[in-house]
N, C-alpha and C positions, 0 to 999 in steps of 0.2 A: 140643698147641697149637703151631702154627708162628708164631714171632714175627719180624716184619720189624724193621728198625732203628728205624723210627718208633714201632711198637707197643711195642718193648722200652723205649724212652725213656719213653713214656706209662705203661707198667706200673711202671717204676722210680720215677717220680714218685708213683704211687699207693702203692707200697711204702713210701716214706719218710713219706708222710702217715699210713699205718697204724702204722708204727713210732713216730711222734711222739705217738700217743694216750696212751702210758703215763703221762706226767706229769699231764695234766689229769684222767684217769680216777682215778689214785691220790689226787688231792686231793678226790675225791668220796666216799672211803671213810669210813664212820662209826666203826667200831671196830677193824678189822684194823690191825695194825702190824708193823713190822720183818720178822722171818723168816716170820711167818704170811702176809704179803702175797706174799713170794717163793714160799712153799710152794704156795699156791693157784694162782698164775699158772703155775708150772712143772707142777703136777699136771694142769691143764686143757690145757696145751701137749702133754703126753704123750698124753692121751686123743685130742686132735685129730689128732696126727701118726699115731697108730695106725690112724686111719681114712684120712687123706689119703695116706700113703706107699704103701699097697698099690694105691690108685687110680692114682697117678702112675708108680710103678715096679714094680708087680706084687708078688705075695706072696713072691717070691724075695728081696726086700729084707731080710727078717728073717734069712734064711740068710747074707746078706752081712754083716749086723751081727754074727752069732755068729762069723764067720770074718774079722772086720775087721782083726785084727792089732794090734800094739802102738801104731803111729802113729795108727790110727783111734780107739782108745780114749783115747789121750792128747789127741786133738782133742776128743773128747767131754768130757774133764775141763776143757779150756779153755772150752768152751761153758758148762759148769756154773758156772764161776767168773764168767763174763760175766753169765749170767742172775741169779745170786744177788747179786753186788755191785751190779748196776744197780738192782734193786728196793730193796735195803737203803739205797743212797745216796739214792734218791728220798725215803725216809722221814726222812733226816737233813739234807738241804740242799735248795736250790731246784732246780727243773727246769733253769734256765739253767746253773747250775754243773755239773750232771751232764752235760748235753749238750755243753757247750763242752769239758769235760775229755775226753769220749769222742771229740771231733772230732780229737784229736791222734793217733788210732790209725794212719793211714797213715804218718805221719812216724816214729812209734815202730817200726812194722813195717820201714821202710827201715833204721833204725838197727840193729835186731836182725838183719836179713838181712845187713848188712855185717859184723857181729861173728861170727855163727855160720855163715854160708854163704859169705861173701866177696864178696857183691854190691857192685859199685862204686856209690858215692853221688855223683851230680853236685853241682857247686858250688851250683846253685840249690836242691837239696834240703837241703844243709847250712845254707844261709841260712834256708830255711823252718823247719828244726828249731830254729834259734836264735830266730827270731821267735816260733814257737809256744811255746817254752820260756819266753820273756819274758812272753808273754801269760798263760800259766798261773801263772807266778811272781807276776805282778801280782795275779791273782785270789787266790792263796794269801796274799799280803801283806795284802790287804784284809780277810782273814778271821781273822787271827791272834788278834784279840780276841773272836772268835765261835767258841767251841770246837765247838759242834754243827755249824756250817757247815764248819769246817775238817775235822772228822772225816768228814763226808759227802763232801767233795771228795777226801779221801784214799782213801776206799772206792771212789769213782767212778773213781779212777786205776787201780784193778785191772782195770776193763773194757778200756781200750785196751791195757794190758800183756798181758792174757790173749788179746785179739784179735791182737795182734802176734805172740805166741808161736804162736798157732794158724796164722796165715797163713805164718809162717816154716817151721813144721812141714810145711804142705801143699807149699810150694815145694821144700823139701828132699826130701820123699818123692817128688814128681814127678820131680825130677832124678835120683833113684835107681830109677826105674821102677815106683814104687808110687803109684797114684792113690787119694786119699782122697775118698770120696763124702760131701760136706759135709752133705746133708740128713739122712741117717740119723744122722750125728754130732750133729746138732741134737737128734734124739730121745734119743740117749744122754745128752747134756748136760742135757736137761730132766729125764730120769729120775734122774740123779745128784743134781741140784739138789733134786728132790722128796724123795729119801731123806735127804739131808743136813739139809735144813731142817725135816723133819717133827718130830723130837724138840725142836728149838729153837722150834717154833711153839706148843707147849703152854704154857698152856692156851688153846684156841681162843677168840677173842672176836669173830670176824667175824659180822656179821649176814647174813641171807639176801641182803639188798641188796648187801653187800660181796662175797659169794661170786659173785653174778651178774655184778658188774662185773669181777672177777678172771677169771671164765670167759670173759668177752668179750675180755679182754686175751690170755688163753692162745690163743684161736682167731684173733682178727682182728689182734692186735698182734704176735704172734710166729709161730704155726704157718703160717698162710697166707702172710704176706709173706716169710718165710724161704724157702719153696718157690719163690715167684715171683721172689725176688732171684737165686736160683741159676739159674733159667731165663734171666733177663735177662743174667746174667754170661756165658752162653754165646754171646750175640749182641753185647753191647756190649764196647768196649775198657776196660781197667782204668782209665785216666784218666777216662773218661766215668762209670763206676760210682762212682769216688771223688768226682767233682764233684756228681753227682746225689745221692749219699749225704749231702752237706752240707745238703740241703733238710730232713733230719730235724731238724737244729739249729734252723733257721728256723721250721719248722712247729711244733716242740715248744715253743719259747719263746712264739710267738704264741698257741698254744692255751692254754697255762698263763696267759698274760697276760689274755686275754679270757674264758677259760672258768673260771679259778680266781682271778682278780684277783691273780696273782703277778707283780708288776712287777720286772723285773731292775734291779739297782742300776747306777749309772754305771760303777763300776770293773769290774763283771762284763761290761758291754757293751764297755768298752775292751779288756779282756783277750780277750774273745771275738772282737772285730774283728781283733786281731793273729793269733789262731789261724786263723780262717777266711780272712783275707787271705793268710796264708802258704800255706795249702793251695791256694787258688784260683790264686795266682800260680805256684806250683810245678807244678800239674797242667796249667795252660794253656800254660806254656812247654814242658813235656815233650810235650804233645799236638802243638804246632806243630813241634817238632823232629822228631818221628816222622813227621808228615805231609810 
């Protein structure tokens, strides 16, 4: 499928809407909890990608996975941490807490790239990192007396940390002549997440209704949008992808608000405004400077 710039923007908006389904769908589960939720979503993601990948990339994709190399498998490990921590965090705290914490990923990536690769960080990005840190710190402070929410936000922090490690690894590998194919790495991550969470998911308590909803997430919230996002990233510039990706936070909070009656608290909204505002200002200034 050939994507023009306009179509890529439209597809990326659809991708963020599909990503944002996780919170509101998770709130409709009857019995499944914690690691069982993660297991079923990852399991159905694996099944979906085993069908989707050969269609998009041919059967040779499985040979490329077998010979992917150390960096490729390390990327898969990062994806597995992201998949597992995200769903576990959703069972421990609010959708807004998880999504706002995840939104700091581009700034953490910039920081890790500076430390491990030597990428220069502009002054605007340093300011954005400080603002986003203040926003997340404000959210943490508001939850110090709520141990479950604090634990959930700490688990959610693993998602942007793993994402930052993943993208730093990709940049480092490309700089040294090795290209990591991100979509097969998603399949590896989902497979690792499935295997790791299987023993932790026992005894199974999910109803057929729960399994159906988690199968929906595996296909439409993870497998399909991840493939589409990689396609869009080949057309759109990095700042455009980063800005459009923030729609997941907006869509996710609104869906949980209206679909599950999960109203975000004022301190969460204040901290979220700092994080999102820092990202928007940083990306918009960088976009204009490049133009």
